N, C-alpha and C positions, 0 to 999 in steps of 0.2 A: 363344178361351175355346171355345165352342159347338160350335165344328169338331173339336177337340180331342176333346172326351170327356170334358176332364180338365185340371187347372188347370197353367199353363206351369213349367215347370221353372227357377228364374234359372241355377243354376248348368250349366246346357245351354245358354244365349243365347248367341250371338254374342259376341265382345270387341268394344269400342269402343273407339278413340284414347287415351280417357280412362283405361282400365284400364292402360294401358302405361306402366312409367316415363318420366321425358322425355327421356333418351338414343334411347328408341325413338319417340317422336313427333316429334325432330326429327327419327330419318333417315326416317320415312314423309313429313314434311316437305321435305326434299332430296328425296325419291323423286321426288315428284310436281313438283318442278322440272329435271332431268335429263328431257335427250329423247329419245325411243324409237329404237332401231332395229329394220329390218325388211328383208328377205332381198325384194326386189324380184320374183325369180326365183317365187320358190315361196311368198310371201305369209306365210312364215313371221316371227314374233316376236322378235329378237336379245338382246330385254331393254334396259337402258338405255344409253346411251351416257356413260359415265363422263368425258370430256375434261373439262367443268367443274365438275369435285367438286372440287379444290384450288381453284379462283376460288369456289365456292358457300360451301365452309365458313370463306374465309377472309372472304369479305363477312361471315356473315351470325355472325361472331366464334363459331366453336364451341370450346369448351374440350375435350371429349376428341374428337378429332378421328378418331384410331384405332378407338377403342371405336365413334365412331356409323358407321364404314364397315362395321366389324363386322355391325352392323344392318342397315345397308341392300342390304350382300351379300345375308343370306337374304331381305330384304325382295324383293331381284331376284327371286333362283332361283325364288323363291314364285309371284312376278307370270310370270314368265317361263312356268313352267309351267301356273297355270291357263289364261292366254291362247291358250295354243297348245291344250291339253285342248280349249280351247270350239271352236279352229278347228278343229278337227278334226272335231270331233262336228258341225260344221255343214256339215263337205267332205261328210262321209259322209253327211247326210242329203240335200245337193243332190245327190250322185254315185245315191244311191236313187230319189230325184226323175225325175232325166232317166234315168234306167236304164229308169224304170219307163212311161213315157212310148214308147218303140221296142218294135217290134214282137218279141218273143223264139221261138226255134224254128219260125220258116219253114218250109214246107213243104219238100223236094227236089224242084227239078223236074228231068223226065227229060234229061238230055243230049241232044242234037244228035250223029247219026254224019253 
């Protein structure tokens, strides 16, 4: 509060899970149970592996599986975007660090004839 120089605005605070309807909370829960998929060559996050979704919906006796799936897909898309954006920033920072350590603009040496 003192660092901001003003009172924090609760309307601008990030939402927490309890702010969402139960169906969205269930979708977040199922999302954490699904395994991640990664592209090993590029290190890109491909999102969740949805092959276990039917089993998870059955085991947890989800009442509205189609509605949960809609919310789950939206969560997965946003998560994928956020993770890949963070990874791209890290890659660019690493490139800047490594390119700064190598000499740039080396003087041209005369050619031997």
